N, C-alpha and C positions, 0 to 999 in steps of 0.2 A: 769515558771509562767505565771499565764492565768489570762489576763485582761476580763473583761465584759465590755459590749456595752457602758455603763455609763461611766466607767473609760477613754476608747479609746475618747469619745465623750468629755469629760472634758479636756482632753489632746489635742486633734485638737484644740478646741477652743482657748486655752491657746496658741498654734502655732499660731492660725489666729490672735489673739490680738497683740501677739509680733511683728509680720509682719506688722501689721498696724499703730502699734506705731512707729516701725523704719521707714518705708516708710513717715510717715506723718511728721517725724522730718525733713526732708529735707528742709533746707533753701530756701526759694524763693526769686526772685527778684522782690518785688513790685515794683508798682509805685512812683511818689514823693510824697513828703506831706512838712513837714515843720522841720525846726531845726535851730542850733546854735551850737557853743561850749560855753560850761559852764563858760569859763574864762571871755567871755563876759556878762554882766549883761544883755543885751538885746536879745531878741528872734528874731529871723530872720522866717516871714511868710512862709508858702508854695511856691513852686515855682510857678511863674504866667506864665510860657513859656506852650507852647501847646504839647511840646514833652514829652511822658510819659518817666519815666526811661527805663533803659534796663530788660526787661523782666515782663513789668506791666501787673498786672493780670487785667483783662476785670472785669469791676464792680467796680473796688477800684477808689475811689473819691479823688481827692486832696483836702485837707483843711489846711485853716492857723489857724483853731481851736485846733490843737494839736501840740504840737512842741517838738522836740527832741533835746535835749543837752547831748553833752560828758561833762568828768570833765576836760580833758585839750585837748589842739590843736595838741601836738604832741605827738607821742607813737612808740613805738619799735613793730616788729614784734613780736606777740604772748603775748604780754603785755594784763592784764585786764584793761578793759573800764567800767567806771561808766555811765551807761544811765540814763536820768533824762527826763521823758514824763509828760509834765504839758497839761493838759484838760483845755481850756479856753471855753468849750462850756457846754450845759445843758445834754448831752448824756453821758451815760457810756459806755466804752469800754473794751475788753477785748483783751490781747496780751501775748506774752511770749519773754523777751529779749534774750532768746537763738535762738530763730528760725530766729533771725536777718539775713537780708542780708550784705555784704561789697561788697561795687562799687568801681572801680577803675577810675579816669580822665584820659583818652587818646585821645588825639587831641581835647579836647573839648567836647567830649561825655563820658557818666558814661558807664560802663561795669560791669556788677555782675563778682563776683569772685567765680568760681565753689568749692564748698566744698563738695565732694560726702561723704566723710567718715564721716562726723560731726555727731554727734548723741545726740538730746536732750530729755529731758523728756517733756512730753505734759502737760503743764501745762497753766490753763487760770489766769492770773493777771487780776484784776480787776482794772481799772481806773476810780474812781469816777468823776461824773459831777463836773468841777470845781475843781479836785484833780489833785493830782502829786505822782507820783512813782518813785523809782529809782529801779535799776536792773543792775548787773555785766553780761558782756559777754567777751568774750576772742577773740582778734583777732588772725588770721590764723598766724601761724610761717612762713610759706610762703611767706609771704608779703614782696615784695621789696619796695625800696624807691621811694616815690611818694605821690600823694595826692588821699584820700580815703573818703569814706562816709558810714554811717550808715543809713539801712533804717529797719523800723519796720511796720509790716504789723497790723492793729487793727481792731477788728470787732465790730460794734455795738451790745450793750448788752440791748435787749428791747425786750419785746414780739412781734412776729411776723417779727422778723427781719431776712433778707434771706442773703444768703451767697454773694450777691452782695451789703451788706449793710456793707461796708467796707471803711476803706483808709490807707493811708501811712503817716507815720512820718519820716522825712529823716533828717539828723544832717548836718550840714555845714561840709566842706572839712575839713580832719584832715591831718596831715602829718605824714608818717612813714619815720624813719630815720634808 
């Protein structure tokens, strides 16, 4: 079978696209943001300390205008988590609940849990100004008992927004038993 240049180019473009999606799906450990456990009816504002979360992305802003809640305060490893993100600002944001990061508390510091084999579809969920969105994610089955939190990176959806126009939302600690 003989392929012409156009068929070869189309195949190569497809392979490059798949590679870009797979590499872009790797979760990153962004900085700190806001959050609480959904069992509480009160939302906790963003961290006020000056230390960024493990692996904080440069250009990421901490904000108390976006809150992240989990549906429970305690989970088992591998369990589904419903994440609710509430936007109290006048800006809209894009995010993906699948590309979240999980951090473990160790000695008073938060450390990102590596998930090198985790894959996500690259979707941009839009969080409207003063809106709320809920999406599911799955905890890694390898988590051991301890205190963890979920971190989601959001980007500003506005004309002229740059890659540095981002913030993170961080849930309150959850327990893994």
